[in-house]
C-alpha positions, 0 to 999 in steps of 0.5 A: 500499499505505501509502494503505491503511494510512493509510485503515485507521489513519483508520477505526480512529481513528474508531470508537475515538473513536465509542466513547469518546464513546458511553461518555461520553454514556450514563453514569448520569446520562444514562439514558433516563426511562420512565414507564408506567400499568397498565389500572386504572380506579382509577389516575389520571395521576400516575405510580404507584410501584406500577405502575411498569416497569423495562426495559433495552435492550443498547446495540449500541456498547458492548455495555452497557445502557440503563435505561428506568425509571418515576421514583419520586414527586416526580421531574421528567421531563427533557425528553429523557425518554421518556413513554409511557402506556397509556390506559384501556380502555373497559369492554366494551359488552355485547350488547343484552338480548333482549326476554323474550317473556311466556309464552302462557296459553291461555284456553279457549273458553266453550262456546257458549250455546244459548236453551232449547228449549221442546217444546210436547207435545200434549195428553193424548189422551182416553180411549176410551169402550171399550177394555181390556188383555188378559193371556193366561194360557193357553195360553202363545206357541205351547205344544205340545199333541198333536193332539186334546188339551184345554186351557183358553184363560184371559184376563184383561180389564181395562177402561181406557176410560172407560165401564163394561162391562154384560152387553151385552159379549161375546167373539167369535171372529173369524179362525183356526182354530175350536178352542172344544169347544162349537163356539160364535163368541160367548161372554158375558164373564160366563159363568163368574160366578153373577150378571151383572157390571158392570166399571167402569173400571180393574176386571178380569175373568176369562174362560176356555173349553174348547178342543182342539187340531187333530187333523189337520194342515193345515200344514207349520210345525204351528203354529195360531193363532186371534184374538177380539174384545170386542164391544159388543152385536150391533155386529159391525162398529162394536162391536169393540174390544180384539183378542187371539190364542192361538198353539199348536204341534201337531206331527204 
């Protein structure tokens, strides 16, 4: 029992001595010095008062505090001081810019060029010696008539050939229904003129005869036609030119 008390006293005495030494060791003169640097690209490695930092650490032995501070300018750090600095921050490396792709400009494709095409037209067809243009004045196309009714068959001829028409040019009924009142099939071209007529190229002449519509029904459609030619001389096979026709409607 006595031994325990002796041991307790020794432990208390040792603890008291440790506390006393801690108070003496950490007086105001034995404060730990601390320096730091703020991340400023303009700051140098010399401590700057404007960037000083004071840090207090609690002493677990005495319950007091240990002050860590940055010394002001002109103070020499002691060997037992703690010196810490923040390294300068390297500038941020930006990403490599992307290559700018120029805009695509579409150029219109030029239209293909072709050599001019030369069309060789045939030479003018020589005009015929005997040729004409016919204009039927009456009757008009399938004009209506009563059975046996008289009417005029009137035509204008224009000489479009190169040869003049003399008195040897006649009008000949060639095919179709015979409706001439005179009952002839060949008529003088200038029969209605008091004297013989010469028709030069480019000139016109009028010709007219009396006709009679069919009296009897000969077809179911009641339509009738007759075709004529101009004929040169008495050559009815090789001398024909300028055909023309008339058309009538005779309902029954």
